[in-house]
C-alpha positions in Angstrom: -20.5 15.7 -27.2 -17.4 13.6 -28.1 -16.3 10.7 -25.8 -13.1 10.9 -24.2 -10.6 8.3 -25.7 -10.6 4.9 -24.1 -8.4 1.9 -24.3 -9.2 -1.8 -24.6 -7.8 -4.5 -22.2 -7.6 -8.2 -23.7 -8.3 -10.6 -21.0 -8.0 -14.5 -21.5 -9.9 -16.7 -19.2 -10.3 -20.6 -19.1 -13.8 -21.9 -19.9 -14.2 -22.5 -16.1 -13.0 -18.9 -15.1 -15.4 -17.6 -17.9 -18.3 -19.5 -16.8 -17.7 -18.1 -13.0 -17.4 -14.7 -14.2 -20.6 -14.7 -16.5 -22.4 -16.4 -13.4 -21.1 -13.7 -11.0 -22.1 -10.6 -13.6 -25.6 -12.3 -13.7 -25.9 -12.6 -10.0 -24.7 -9.0 -9.5 -27.3 -7.6 -12.2 -24.8 -6.7 -14.9 -25.6 -6.7 -18.4 -22.5 -8.9 -19.3 -19.0 -10.0 -18.2 -17.3 -7.0 -19.4 -19.3 -4.7 -17.4 -18.7 -6.7 -14.3 -15.2 -6.8 -15.2 -14.8 -3.0 -15.6 -17.0 -2.4 -12.4 -14.5 -4.7 -10.7 -11.3 -3.4 -12.0 -12.4 0.5 -11.0 -13.5 -0.9 -7.6 -9.7 -1.8 -6.9 -8.4 1.2 -8.5 -10.3 3.5 -6.0 -9.4 0.8 -3.0 -5.6 1.3 -4.1 -5.8 5.0 -4.2 -7.5 5.1 -0.9 -4.6 3.0 0.4 -2.0 5.1 -1.0 -3.6 8.2 0.4 -4.2 6.6 4.1 -0.6 5.6 3.8 0.7 9.2 2.7 -1.2 10.7 5.6 0.1 8.3 8.4 3.7 9.1 7.0 2.9 13.0 7.5 1.9 12.4 10.9 4.4 13.4 13.7 6.2 10.8 15.8 4.6 11.1 19.4 6.9 13.1 21.6 7.3 10.0 24.2 8.0 7.9 21.5 10.6 10.1 20.0 12.2 10.6 23.6 12.2 6.7 24.5 14.0 6.6 20.9 16.8 9.3 21.7 17.5 7.6 25.0 17.8 4.0 23.4 20.2 5.4 20.9 22.2 7.2 23.7 22.4 3.9 25.8 23.8 2.2 22.9 26.7 4.3 22.5 27.4 4.2 26.0 27.4 0.3 25.9 30.1 -0.9 23.5 28.3 -4.4 23.4 25.3 -3.1 22.0 27.2 -0.9 19.5 27.2 -4.2 17.2 30.3 -2.6 15.1 29.0 0.8 14.4 31.6 4.0 15.5 29.9 6.9 17.7 29.9 9.0 14.7 27.9 6.4 12.7 25.5 6.0 15.6 24.7 9.7 15.8 23.6 10.1 12.3 21.5 7.0 12.3 17.8 6.8 13.1 15.7 3.7 13.9 12.9 2.9 11.7 
C-alpha cells in the first residue's frame, strides 16, 4: 500500500528551546521531538477547525426576536431625534443595520 504524499516542515529552535521540547516529548511518552511537534501541531489544527465550525454555527443562528425588535425601535428613535443621527440622513439610517 502506497503512502500518501507528505511535506516536511523545517523548524529552527535555539538550544534551550530544543532541550525544552525534548524534555516535554520524553515526559509525554513520545519517541522523539518530531513526533511530539507533529502531535502538537495536529492538535492545534483540530482545535482551530472546531473553533471555525462553532463560529459558523453561531453566525447561522437567528437573532432572537425580542433583540431584533429592540434594535428596530432603537433605529426608529434615532431617526426621530436629530441629535442621535450623528450626521446620517434618514435614507442612510433606513438601510443601516447595527452589528
